[in-house]
N, C-alpha and C positions, 0 to 999 in steps of 0.2 A: 504494500500500500504506500501511497505517497509518491509513487514513481511517475505520476502524470498520465498513467494509462487509463483507458476508459474501462468501466465495469458494466457487465450485463446486470439486469435486475436480479438474476439468480445468484451471481457472485456477491452482490451487495447483501442480499438476503442471507447468504451463507455467513458472511463476515459478521453481520448483525447478530445472527443466531449464536455464533461461536462466542462473541463477546458477551451477549446476554447470559449465556450459560455460566460464564465466569462471574458476572456481576450478581447473579441470583444467589450465589453462595454468601454474599455479604449484605445484600440489600433486599428489603421487603417492599411490597407495594406501599406507597406513601412516604417512603424515606426520601429525604432531601439528599441529592448527590451533586456535589460540586464537580465541575469538569472544566477543562480549559476551553476557552472560546476560540476554537480553531475553525477555519473555513476550508481545511484540507479534508481528504477522504477519512482520515482517522477521526477527526472531529465529528464528522457526520455519523460515522459508525458509533462513536461513543454516545452521541445524542439519541440516536434511534434505539440503541441497546438499552440505554437508561429508561426510555419510555416503554420499551418492550417488557421490562421486569416490573413496570408499574411505579417506578421511582420518579421523583420530581427533579428535573434537571435544573441546576442553578449554574449556568455558564459564568466563568470568571475570566477576566482578561489574562492572556497567556504571559504577560510580562510582570505580573505582580509577584512579590516575594512570598516565600513560604509563610512568613509571619502574617502578612496581609491576607493570604488565603485562609489561614487558620482563624483569623479574626472574623472574616466573612462567614466561614462555616459556623462559628459560634453565634454570631448575630442572627443567622438564618434559623438556627435551632431555637434560639430564644424567642424569635418572632413567631415561630410555629406554635409555641405553647400558649 
């Protein structure tokens, strides 16, 4: 992925299913999941896989620091309560 090649719908669906299977181990429906706000194929797969497991996607800018990302996650969890 990320090579600039085009995907068929079947290839995209396969990648989303593969990633969703990994995410389903850690995330339940309704969980808030932060992910990088990427516009490349990996970002699309992450977003679709997140939705596929029923989690709520909270895209964050890809250039924020780890501290900023953790703060955003904390604020999202607090707002959810």
